[in-house]
N, CA, C and O atoms as CSV, one atom per row, in Angstrom:
chain,resi,resn,atom,element,x,y,z
A,1,MET,N,N,1.824,-21.196,9.619
A,1,MET,CA,C,3.026,-20.529,8.729
A,1,MET,C,C,2.015,-18.917,8.636
A,1,MET,O,O,2.592,-17.833,8.547
A,2,LYS,N,N,0.458,-19.034,8.677
A,2,LYS,CA,C,0.036,-18.210,8.988
A,2,LYS,C,C,0.162,-16.395,9.981
A,2,LYS,O,O,-0.035,-15.185,9.869
A,3,HIS,N,N,0.641,-17.496,10.914
A,3,HIS,CA,C,0.917,-16.447,12.273
A,3,HIS,C,C,2.414,-16.180,11.510
A,3,HIS,O,O,2.428,-15.019,11.100
A,4,TRP,N,N,3.156,-16.598,11.323
A,4,TRP,CA,C,4.363,-15.992,10.698
A,4,TRP,C,C,4.372,-14.653,9.555
A,4,TRP,O,O,5.192,-13.735,9.560
A,5,LYS,N,N,3.495,-14.786,8.821
A,5,LYS,CA,C,3.327,-13.759,7.839
A,5,LYS,C,C,2.520,-12.873,8.555
A,5,LYS,O,O,2.458,-11.798,7.960
A,6,SER,N,N,1.723,-12.893,9.840
A,6,SER,CA,C,1.395,-12.040,10.449
A,6,SER,C,C,2.175,-11.296,11.288
A,6,SER,O,O,1.803,-10.245,11.810
A,7,TRP,N,N,3.425,-11.890,11.461
A,7,TRP,CA,C,3.916,-11.407,12.144
A,7,TRP,C,C,4.875,-10.138,11.568
A,7,TRP,O,O,5.014,-8.960,11.897
A,8,LEU,N,N,5.536,-11.122,10.404
A,8,LEU,CA,C,6.068,-9.993,9.645
A,8,LEU,C,C,5.619,-8.917,9.016
A,8,LEU,O,O,6.271,-7.886,8.851
A,9,GLY,N,N,4.349,-9.144,8.594
A,9,GLY,CA,C,3.458,-7.951,8.518
A,9,GLY,C,C,3.463,-6.636,9.351
A,9,GLY,O,O,3.404,-5.427,9.129
A,10,GLY,N,N,3.589,-7.705,10.719
A,10,GLY,CA,C,3.701,-6.234,12.167
A,10,GLY,C,C,5.033,-5.527,11.659
A,10,GLY,O,O,5.079,-4.352,11.295
A,11,VAL,N,N,6.165,-6.450,11.685
A,11,VAL,CA,C,7.092,-6.167,11.437
A,11,VAL,C,C,7.337,-4.671,10.124
A,11,VAL,O,O,7.879,-3.567,10.169
A,12,ALA,N,N,6.881,-5.155,9.491
A,12,ALA,CA,C,7.113,-3.977,7.765
A,12,ALA,C,C,6.430,-2.633,8.623
A,12,ALA,O,O,6.910,-1.500,8.660
A,13,LEU,N,N,5.125,-3.125,9.318
A,13,LEU,CA,C,4.240,-1.798,9.600
A,13,LEU,C,C,4.984,-1.504,10.447
A,13,LEU,O,O,5.352,-0.371,10.138
A,14,VAL,N,N,5.512,-1.815,11.430
A,14,VAL,CA,C,6.147,-0.914,12.378
A,14,VAL,C,C,7.650,-0.088,11.560
A,14,VAL,O,O,8.070,1.003,11.946
A,15,ALA,N,N,8.216,-0.803,10.520
A,15,ALA,CA,C,8.971,-0.083,9.978
A,15,ALA,C,C,8.791,0.695,9.311
A,15,ALA,O,O,9.704,1.466,9.016
A,16,ALA,N,N,7.272,0.853,8.677
A,16,ALA,CA,C,7.015,2.073,7.432
A,16,ALA,C,C,6.731,3.008,8.668
A,16,ALA,O,O,6.289,4.095,8.295
A,17,MET,N,N,6.830,2.920,9.714
A,17,MET,CA,C,5.804,4.068,10.729
A,17,MET,C,C,7.158,4.623,11.232
A,17,MET,O,O,7.185,5.801,11.589
A,18,GLY,N,N,8.205,3.927,11.287
A,18,GLY,CA,C,9.308,4.129,11.660
A,18,GLY,C,C,10.219,5.814,11.603
A,18,GLY,O,O,9.691,6.889,11.888
A,19,ALA,N,N,11.399,5.653,11.243
A,19,ALA,CA,C,12.533,6.415,10.450
A,19,ALA,C,C,11.739,7.262,9.773
A,19,ALA,O,O,10.879,6.779,9.037
A,20,PRO,N,N,11.877,8.677,9.891
A,20,PRO,CA,C,11.594,9.578,8.837
A,20,PRO,C,C,12.218,9.181,7.564
A,20,PRO,O,O,11.526,9.098,6.550
A,21,GLY,N,N,13.328,8.960,7.550
A,21,GLY,CA,C,14.171,8.311,6.251
A,21,GLY,C,C,13.290,7.573,5.339
A,21,GLY,O,O,12.929,7.748,4.176
A,22,MET,N,N,12.998,6.456,6.484
A,22,MET,CA,C,11.953,5.042,6.022
A,22,MET,C,C,11.019,5.464,5.428
A,22,MET,O,O,10.657,4.613,4.615
A,23,ALA,N,N,10.353,6.430,5.388
A,23,ALA,CA,C,8.940,7.144,5.124
A,23,ALA,C,C,9.371,7.765,3.812
A,23,ALA,O,O,8.731,7.323,2.858
A,24,SER,N,N,10.252,8.640,3.521
A,24,SER,CA,C,10.646,9.264,2.182
A,24,SER,C,C,11.323,8.194,1.241
A,24,SER,O,O,11.298,8.268,0.012
A,25,ALA,N,N,11.705,7.561,1.696
A,25,ALA,CA,C,12.361,5.562,1.488
A,25,ALA,C,C,11.090,5.093,0.552
A,25,ALA,O,O,11.133,4.754,-0.630
A,26,ASN,N,N,9.874,5.175,1.476
A,26,ASN,CA,C,8.972,4.922,0.643
A,26,ASN,C,C,8.049,5.404,-0.153
A,26,ASN,O,O,7.391,4.748,-0.960
A,27,GLN,N,N,7.966,6.768,0.091
A,27,GLN,CA,C,7.587,7.462,-0.901
A,27,GLN,C,C,8.060,7.609,-2.100
A,27,GLN,O,O,7.414,7.853,-3.119
A,28,ALA,N,N,9.432,7.429,-1.967
A,28,ALA,CA,C,10.754,7.396,-3.462
A,28,ALA,C,C,10.222,6.029,-3.990
A,28,ALA,O,O,10.298,5.692,-5.172
A,29,LEU,N,N,9.703,5.313,-3.046
A,29,LEU,CA,C,9.340,4.045,-4.080
A,29,LEU,C,C,7.475,3.849,-4.366
A,29,LEU,O,O,7.024,2.829,-4.889
A,30,ALA,N,N,6.993,4.483,-4.120
A,30,ALA,CA,C,6.239,4.886,-4.549
A,30,ALA,C,C,5.796,5.748,-6.015
A,30,ALA,O,O,4.974,5.643,-6.926
A,31,GLN,N,N,6.810,6.573,-5.629
A,31,GLN,CA,C,7.275,7.352,-6.831
A,31,GLN,C,C,7.874,6.929,-8.120
A,31,GLN,O,O,7.627,7.385,-9.237
A,32,LYS,N,N,8.765,5.909,-7.766
A,32,LYS,CA,C,9.308,5.031,-8.717
A,32,LYS,C,C,8.328,4.157,-9.229
A,32,LYS,O,O,8.575,3.983,-10.423
A,33,ASN,N,N,7.246,3.473,-8.846
A,33,ASN,CA,C,6.413,2.846,-8.985
A,33,ASN,C,C,5.601,3.233,-9.707
A,33,ASN,O,O,4.832,2.415,-10.213
A,34,ALA,N,N,5.488,4.653,-10.012
A,34,ALA,CA,C,4.044,5.464,-10.615
A,34,ALA,C,C,3.057,5.612,-9.666
A,34,ALA,O,O,2.320,6.596,-9.726
A,35,CYS,N,N,2.944,4.892,-8.909
A,35,CYS,CA,C,2.062,4.923,-8.094
A,35,CYS,C,C,0.981,6.172,-7.590
A,35,CYS,O,O,-0.229,6.146,-7.367
A,36,MET,N,N,2.293,7.584,-7.499
A,36,MET,CA,C,1.763,8.578,-7.267
A,36,MET,C,C,0.907,9.177,-8.786
A,36,MET,O,O,-0.066,9.929,-8.726
A,37,ALA,N,N,1.268,8.866,-9.576
A,37,ALA,CA,C,0.395,9.212,-10.645
A,37,ALA,C,C,-0.625,9.412,-10.954
A,37,ALA,O,O,-1.154,10.206,-11.732
A,38,CYS,N,N,-1.166,8.153,-9.899
A,38,CYS,CA,C,-2.971,8.120,-9.644
A,38,CYS,C,C,-3.473,8.326,-8.515
A,38,CYS,O,O,-4.683,8.538,-8.436
A,39,HIS,N,N,-2.696,8.313,-7.419
A,39,HIS,CA,C,-2.731,8.077,-5.912
A,39,HIS,C,C,-2.282,9.335,-5.441
A,39,HIS,O,O,-1.241,9.658,-6.014
A,40,ALA,N,N,-2.829,10.487,-4.294
A,40,ALA,CA,C,-2.314,11.312,-3.521
A,40,ALA,C,C,-2.341,10.827,-2.288
A,40,ALA,O,O,-2.980,9.804,-2.040
A,41,ILE,N,N,-1.491,11.647,-1.128
A,41,ILE,CA,C,-1.585,11.060,0.306
A,41,ILE,C,C,-3.216,11.087,0.673
A,41,ILE,O,O,-3.827,10.184,1.244
A,42,ASP,N,N,-3.766,12.358,0.196
A,42,ASP,CA,C,-4.868,12.961,0.916
A,42,ASP,C,C,-5.557,13.477,0.574
A,42,ASP,O,O,-6.162,14.309,1.250
A,43,LYS,N,N,-5.902,13.110,-1.203
A,43,LYS,CA,C,-7.196,13.912,-1.930
A,43,LYS,C,C,-6.808,12.535,-3.168
A,43,LYS,O,O,-5.806,11.946,-3.574
A,44,LYS,N,N,-8.169,12.522,-3.383
A,44,LYS,CA,C,-8.467,11.558,-4.771
A,44,LYS,C,C,-7.838,12.472,-5.993
A,44,LYS,O,O,-7.997,13.658,-6.283
A,45,LEU,N,N,-7.073,11.439,-6.574
A,45,LEU,CA,C,-6.777,12.196,-8.084
A,45,LEU,C,C,-7.379,10.833,-9.161
A,45,LEU,O,O,-8.588,10.709,-9.355
A,46,VAL,N,N,-6.544,10.050,-9.682
A,46,VAL,CA,C,-7.674,9.114,-10.683
A,46,VAL,C,C,-8.333,7.940,-9.647
A,46,VAL,O,O,-9.492,7.527,-9.677
A,47,GLY,N,N,-7.228,7.517,-8.702
A,47,GLY,CA,C,-7.484,6.594,-7.679
A,47,GLY,C,C,-7.951,7.271,-6.498
A,47,GLY,O,O,-8.019,8.499,-6.455
A,48,PRO,N,N,-8.277,6.527,-5.539
A,48,PRO,CA,C,-8.332,7.008,-4.036
A,48,PRO,C,C,-6.910,7.373,-3.476
A,48,PRO,O,O,-5.867,6.879,-3.905
A,49,ALA,N,N,-7.005,8.386,-2.367
A,49,ALA,CA,C,-6.059,8.795,-1.864
A,49,ALA,C,C,-5.600,7.978,-0.978
A,49,ALA,O,O,-6.602,7.501,-0.446
A,50,PHE,N,N,-4.517,7.455,-0.423
A,50,PHE,CA,C,-3.818,6.689,0.250
A,50,PHE,C,C,-4.422,6.706,1.502
A,50,PHE,O,O,-4.338,5.680,2.177
A,51,GLY,N,N,-5.135,7.867,2.036
A,51,GLY,CA,C,-5.598,7.627,3.546
A,51,GLY,C,C,-7.384,7.348,3.335
A,51,GLY,O,O,-8.237,7.492,4.211
A,52,ASP,N,N,-7.524,7.069,2.417
A,52,ASP,CA,C,-9.137,6.718,2.100
A,52,ASP,C,C,-8.504,4.865,1.934
A,52,ASP,O,O,-9.239,3.927,2.244
A,53,ILE,N,N,-7.562,4.729,1.587
A,53,ILE,CA,C,-7.206,3.238,1.608
A,53,ILE,C,C,-7.192,3.008,2.639
A,53,ILE,O,O,-7.936,2.065,2.910
A,54,ALA,N,N,-6.497,3.566,3.741
A,54,ALA,CA,C,-5.941,2.733,4.769
A,54,ALA,C,C,-7.102,3.053,5.555
A,54,ALA,O,O,-7.156,2.345,6.560
A,55,ARG,N,N,-8.136,3.946,5.440
A,55,ARG,CA,C,-9.198,3.995,6.565
A,55,ARG,C,C,-10.155,2.654,5.933
A,55,ARG,O,O,-10.842,2.096,6.788
A,56,LYS,N,N,-10.240,2.148,4.635
A,56,LYS,CA,C,-10.990,1.277,4.130
A,56,LYS,C,C,-10.512,-0.227,4.656
A,56,LYS,O,O,-11.193,-1.253,4.648
A,57,TYR,N,N,-9.391,-0.092,5.033
A,57,TYR,CA,C,-8.746,-1.396,5.084
A,57,TYR,C,C,-8.754,-1.642,6.968
A,57,TYR,O,O,-8.359,-2.677,7.505
A,58,THR,N,N,-9.226,-0.584,7.615
A,58,THR,CA,C,-8.773,-0.498,9.368
A,58,THR,C,C,-9.697,-1.135,9.954
A,58,THR,O,O,-10.917,-1.151,9.794
A,59,GLY,N,N,-8.640,-1.941,11.020
A,59,GLY,CA,C,-9.529,-3.289,11.480
A,59,GLY,C,C,-9.487,-4.663,10.518
A,59,GLY,O,O,-9.962,-5.603,11.156
A,60,GLN,N,N,-9.270,-4.864,9.835
A,60,GLN,CA,C,-8.848,-5.882,8.948
A,60,GLN,C,C,-7.419,-6.608,9.329
A,60,GLN,O,O,-6.316,-6.064,9.274
A,61,ALA,N,N,-7.694,-7.956,9.726
A,61,ALA,CA,C,-6.230,-8.799,10.250
A,61,ALA,C,C,-5.452,-8.716,9.480
A,61,ALA,O,O,-4.307,-8.533,9.894
A,62,ASP,N,N,-5.673,-8.805,8.004
A,62,ASP,CA,C,-5.077,-9.134,6.816
A,62,ASP,C,C,-4.945,-8.477,5.982
A,62,ASP,O,O,-4.844,-8.816,4.803
A,63,ALA,N,N,-4.906,-6.949,6.606
A,63,ALA,CA,C,-4.927,-5.629,5.545
A,63,ALA,C,C,-3.644,-5.604,4.750
A,63,ALA,O,O,-3.748,-5.292,3.564
A,64,GLN,N,N,-2.356,-5.909,5.270
A,64,GLN,CA,C,-1.357,-5.443,4.324
A,64,GLN,C,C,-1.216,-6.679,3.499
A,64,GLN,O,O,-0.997,-6.397,2.321
A,65,ALA,N,N,-1.272,-7.974,3.745
A,65,ALA,CA,C,-1.731,-9.154,2.581
A,65,ALA,C,C,-2.484,-8.556,1.181
A,65,ALA,O,O,-2.247,-8.426,-0.020
A,66,GLN,N,N,-3.279,-8.354,1.917
A,66,GLN,CA,C,-4.993,-8.179,0.886
A,66,GLN,C,C,-4.616,-6.540,-0.072
A,66,GLN,O,O,-4.943,-6.309,-1.236
A,67,LEU,N,N,-3.831,-5.582,0.900
A,67,LEU,CA,C,-3.624,-4.816,0.265
A,67,LEU,C,C,-2.135,-5.084,-0.898
A,67,LEU,O,O,-1.899,-4.683,-2.037
A,68,ALA,N,N,-1.604,-5.691,-0.216
A,68,ALA,CA,C,-0.123,-6.126,-1.643
A,68,ALA,C,C,-0.492,-6.775,-2.700
A,68,ALA,O,O,0.078,-6.558,-3.769
A,69,LYS,N,N,-1.391,-7.580,-2.610
A,69,LYS,CA,C,-2.243,-8.268,-3.268
A,69,LYS,C,C,-2.441,-7.418,-4.304
A,69,LYS,O,O,-1.693,-7.143,-5.242
A,70,SER,N,N,-3.815,-6.929,-3.966
A,70,SER,CA,C,-4.673,-5.848,-4.778
A,70,SER,C,C,-3.450,-5.132,-5.601
A,70,SER,O,O,-3.412,-5.211,-6.829
A,71,ILE,N,N,-2.392,-4.387,-4.807
A,71,ILE,CA,C,-0.899,-3.616,-5.624
A,71,ILE,C,C,-0.462,-4.742,-6.911
A,71,ILE,O,O,-0.344,-4.538,-8.119
A,72,LYS,N,N,-0.365,-5.427,-6.468
A,72,LYS,CA,C,0.272,-6.763,-7.636
A,72,LYS,C,C,-0.919,-6.713,-8.414
A,72,LYS,O,O,-0.900,-5.798,-9.238
A,73,ALA,N,N,-2.059,-7.484,-8.412
A,73,ALA,CA,C,-2.846,-7.956,-9.536
A,73,ALA,C,C,-4.129,-6.723,-9.902
A,73,ALA,O,O,-5.065,-7.064,-10.626
A,74,GLY,N,N,-4.071,-5.476,-9.405
A,74,GLY,CA,C,-4.489,-4.514,-9.940
A,74,GLY,C,C,-6.191,-5.029,-9.547
A,74,GLY,O,O,-6.479,-6.047,-8.916
A,75,GLY,N,N,-7.054,-4.134,-10.049
A,75,GLY,CA,C,-7.993,-4.309,-9.909
A,75,GLY,C,C,-9.368,-3.256,-10.470
A,75,GLY,O,O,-8.890,-2.292,-11.069
A,76,ALA,N,N,-10.938,-3.202,-10.424
A,76,ALA,CA,C,-11.434,-2.575,-10.896
A,76,ALA,C,C,-12.586,-3.148,-10.231
A,76,ALA,O,O,-12.817,-4.326,-9.957
A,77,GLY,N,N,-13.611,-1.574,-9.916
A,77,GLY,CA,C,-14.656,-1.495,-8.982
A,77,GLY,C,C,-14.525,-1.467,-7.339
A,77,GLY,O,O,-15.399,-1.696,-6.503
A,78,LYS,N,N,-13.399,-1.175,-7.192
A,78,LYS,CA,C,-13.328,-1.580,-5.438
A,78,LYS,C,C,-13.624,0.228,-5.238
A,78,LYS,O,O,-14.147,0.564,-4.175
A,79,TRP,N,N,-13.362,1.062,-6.018
A,79,TRP,CA,C,-13.226,2.528,-6.213
A,79,TRP,C,C,-13.733,3.031,-7.103
A,79,TRP,O,O,-13.490,4.226,-7.277
A,80,GLY,N,N,-14.537,2.417,-7.921
A,80,GLY,CA,C,-15.222,3.308,-8.712
A,80,GLY,C,C,-14.817,2.264,-10.639
A,80,GLY,O,O,-14.241,1.176,-10.649
A,81,PRO,N,N,-15.236,2.888,-11.777
A,81,PRO,CA,C,-15.081,2.486,-12.771
A,81,PRO,C,C,-13.863,2.472,-13.372
A,81,PRO,O,O,-13.711,1.889,-14.445
A,82,ILE,N,N,-12.977,3.036,-12.823
A,82,ILE,CA,C,-11.467,2.980,-13.422
A,82,ILE,C,C,-11.074,2.005,-12.561
A,82,ILE,O,O,-11.357,1.885,-11.369
A,83,PRO,N,N,-10.049,0.963,-13.619
A,83,PRO,CA,C,-9.519,-0.077,-12.833
A,83,PRO,C,C,-7.752,0.382,-12.662
A,83,PRO,O,O,-7.023,1.139,-13.303
A,84,MET,N,N,-7.561,-0.427,-11.569
A,84,MET,CA,C,-5.644,0.130,-11.452
A,84,MET,C,C,-5.463,-0.960,-12.289
A,84,MET,O,O,-6.128,-1.976,-12.485
A,85,PRO,N,N,-4.039,-0.380,-12.908
A,85,PRO,CA,C,-3.376,-1.521,-13.517
A,85,PRO,C,C,-2.651,-2.416,-12.971
A,85,PRO,O,O,-1.873,-1.959,-12.134
A,86,ALA,N,N,-2.603,-3.758,-13.163
A,86,ALA,CA,C,-1.492,-4.833,-12.026
A,86,ALA,C,C,-0.493,-4.187,-12.029
A,86,ALA,O,O,-0.600,-3.139,-12.666
A,87,GLN,N,N,0.827,-4.439,-11.401
A,87,GLN,CA,C,1.598,-3.939,-10.991
A,87,GLN,C,C,3.028,-5.398,-10.920
A,87,GLN,O,O,3.964,-5.584,-10.142
A,88,ALA,N,N,2.655,-5.964,-11.842
A,88,ALA,CA,C,3.289,-7.629,-12.027
A,88,ALA,C,C,4.670,-7.528,-11.899
A,88,ALA,O,O,5.379,-8.478,-11.565
A,89,ALA,N,N,5.134,-6.259,-12.187
A,89,ALA,CA,C,6.951,-6.340,-11.883
A,89,ALA,C,C,7.627,-6.246,-10.910
A,89,ALA,O,O,8.681,-6.754,-10.527
A,90,LEU,N,N,6.410,-5.025,-10.249
A,90,LEU,CA,C,6.916,-5.010,-8.665
A,90,LEU,C,C,7.105,-6.261,-7.741
A,90,LEU,O,O,6.250,-7.146,-7.697
A,91,SER,N,N,8.417,-6.306,-6.904
A,91,SER,CA,C,8.289,-7.295,-6.247
A,91,SER,C,C,7.230,-7.859,-4.738
A,91,SER,O,O,6.742,-6.871,-4.190
A,92,GLN,N,N,7.059,-8.439,-4.437
A,92,GLN,CA,C,5.876,-9.241,-3.482
A,92,GLN,C,C,6.396,-8.276,-2.304
A,92,GLN,O,O,5.536,-7.679,-1.656
A,93,ALA,N,N,7.948,-8.063,-1.945
A,93,ALA,CA,C,8.710,-7.219,-0.819
A,93,ALA,C,C,8.173,-5.665,-1.367
A,93,ALA,O,O,7.888,-4.868,-0.474
A,94,ASP,N,N,8.079,-5.370,-2.286
A,94,ASP,CA,C,7.960,-3.810,-2.252
A,94,ASP,C,C,6.667,-3.741,-2.265
A,94,ASP,O,O,6.187,-2.643,-1.985
A,95,ALA,N,N,5.847,-4.734,-2.548
A,95,ALA,CA,C,4.230,-4.718,-2.681
A,95,ALA,C,C,4.055,-4.656,-1.192
A,95,ALA,O,O,3.157,-4.026,-0.633
A,96,GLY,N,N,4.854,-5.261,-0.681
A,96,GLY,CA,C,4.590,-5.294,1.094
A,96,GLY,C,C,4.712,-4.383,1.979
A,96,GLY,O,O,3.922,-4.287,2.918
A,97,THR,N,N,5.673,-3.625,1.810
A,97,THR,CA,C,6.176,-2.339,2.045
A,97,THR,C,C,5.538,-1.291,1.573
A,97,THR,O,O,5.465,-0.386,2.404
A,98,LEU,N,N,4.914,-1.001,0.280
A,98,LEU,CA,C,3.901,0.009,-0.158
A,98,LEU,C,C,2.696,-0.379,0.463
A,98,LEU,O,O,1.849,0.510,0.559
A,99,ALA,N,N,2.406,-1.532,0.922
A,99,ALA,CA,C,0.869,-1.472,1.248
A,99,ALA,C,C,1.095,-1.391,2.894
A,99,ALA,O,O,0.103,-1.064,3.546
A,100,ALA,N,N,2.158,-1.627,3.514
A,100,ALA,CA,C,2.288,-1.155,4.931
A,100,ALA,C,C,2.726,0.224,5.166
A,100,ALA,O,O,2.770,0.590,6.341
A,101,TRP,N,N,3.066,1.076,4.217
A,101,TRP,CA,C,3.281,2.590,3.974
A,101,TRP,C,C,1.825,3.155,3.978
A,101,TRP,O,O,1.387,3.992,4.768
A,102,ILE,N,N,1.216,2.608,3.051
A,102,ILE,CA,C,-0.142,3.113,3.023
A,102,ILE,C,C,-1.006,3.009,4.045
A,102,ILE,O,O,-1.928,3.757,4.372
A,103,LEU,N,N,-0.526,1.773,4.628
A,103,LEU,CA,C,-1.719,1.668,6.019
A,103,LEU,C,C,-1.406,2.206,7.043
A,103,LEU,O,O,-2.073,2.099,8.072
A,104,ALA,N,N,-0.178,2.982,6.935
A,104,ALA,CA,C,0.218,3.538,7.864
A,104,ALA,C,C,0.341,5.201,8.131
A,104,ALA,O,O,0.899,5.874,8.997
A,105,GLY,N,N,-0.558,5.547,6.807
A,105,GLY,CA,C,-1.031,6.787,6.729
A,105,GLY,C,C,-0.245,7.428,5.719
A,105,GLY,O,O,-0.626,8.492,5.231
A,106,ALA,N,N,0.916,6.823,5.332
A,106,ALA,CA,C,1.457,7.163,3.686
A,106,ALA,C,C,2.211,8.274,4.393
A,106,ALA,O,O,2.354,9.261,3.672
A,107,GLN,N,N,2.760,8.388,5.674
A,107,GLN,CA,C,3.667,9.672,6.296
A,107,GLN,C,C,5.279,9.027,6.054
A,107,GLN,O,O,6.264,9.685,6.389
């Protein structure tokens, strides 16, 4: 089962890096879910830049799953004192899509 999740994560990552229309759809998903209120692609706002997030997860085999989990659960202390609210209403599929997009450079 673990290998299946890795394979699926790889497919999502390739999809996030794929067609330009897909990238803009992923950014629209981030905007729709208010991610862009606290995050920017290349600079810190309230939360870290998506590029900084991608660099933090570089080389981690389970990066997409861990980031998707963090997006859904929220948290505090990873990037400073300001907590990120949980995104409980976000579907697991959308959390995975956003995670793949962020890890691919949010482009």
